[in-house]
N, C-alpha and C positions, 0 to 999 in steps of 0.2 A: 953434490960431491964438490964441485968448485964454487960453492955459493958465496965464500968469503972473497973471491976475486970476481968483480962484477962482469967483465967481458967474458972470461971463461965460463961464468954461471950461465950466461945466456946461450953461449954456443953449445955447452954440454946438454943443456935442456933441449935445444933444437935437434942436436944429434940423436937424442933418445926419441924424439918425435918422430924423426925421419926413419930410424931404426925400426920403430913400432909400425910405421905405414908399409915398409918393405915385408915385415913379418905378416902383416895382415894380407898383402898381396900374395905372399907365399901360401898362407892358409887357403885363400880361394883357389889357387892352382892345385893345391892338394886335394881339396874338395871336388874340383873337376875330374882329377885323376881317379878319385874314389868313385864317382859316378860313372865315368866313361871308360874305366880301365878295361883292357882288353882281356885280362885274366884276373883270376881271384888273387894270384900272387902279387900282381901290381896294385890291386886295391888294398891288399894286406900292408904292403910296404908304404904306400900313400897314408894309410891310417897311422902307422908307426911314425912316419915323418911328421903328421900333423900333431901328434902327441909331443914330439920333441920341440916343434915350434911353439906349441902352447907352453911348454915349460920355460922356454927362452923369453916369451912374452911375459909370463909371471915373474921372471927374475929381473928383467928389464924395469918392469913396473915397480919391483921392490926397491931397486936402486934409485930409481926416479923419484919415487914417493918417500924414501928414507924408511921404509916399514920393513923391519926385520922378519916379522912372522910370515911375510909373503915368500921368503926363501924356503921356510920349513913348508908351506903349502906347495911349493914347486917340487920339493923332494918327495913329498908324499904322493903328489900326482905322477911323478916319474916312476915310483914303484908301482902304482896302480896301472899305469900305461904299459909297463914292461910286462906285468903279469897278464894283461888283457891280450897283448900281442902272442904271448906264449900260449895261451888258451885258444885263441883263434888260429894259431898255426897247427896246433894239435887237431883241431876239428877239420881244418882242411886237409891234413895229411890223412886223417881217418876217411874221410869222404873220398880223397883221391885214390887211396888203396882199394877201397870197396868198388869204385867205378872201374878201376883197372882190373880187378879180378873178375868182375862181371863181363867185361869186355873180353877178356882172355877165355872165359867159359864159352861165350858165344862164338868165338873164333874156332874153338875146338868142336863146335857142333852141339855142345851140351845145352840143355835147356835150363833156364833159371827156374829154381824151385819157388813156387808160391808159398804163401803162408799156410793155406789149407793143406797143400801136399805135405809140408813139413810136420803138421799137426797130425794127419792121417798116418804118416809113416811111424811116428813116434807112438801114437795110440794103439796101432795094430801090432807093434813090436818088431817090425821089419828093420828098424834101425838099430836094434840091440844085436850085439854080437854075442854068440855062445861060446 
């Protein structure tokens, strides 16, 4: 970036390296949160944050190396990371709703229906309304 000015060229290169070191430290902290997170929501948020940090690392490397195609790689990675978080959020919401519904049924004294009971009910026609 400032390669035509000798003093600023060295300072900017050192700044990029220091920034990359901090970003790697943040990646390690996010990995620790993913592993030790107290809840699924914390793990999901840390995974999203890890994706954002990876995008910043790719963009800093693009500026540092002067390679324009890495910015395109960062944009594609941002789209993939966004879609992955949306899909994982939907899975988490579905599991949470099922768990909450099962909890409500057991609190009301109803028994959870097993797979065999559901199959027997539909085979005998008891579940059909007339």
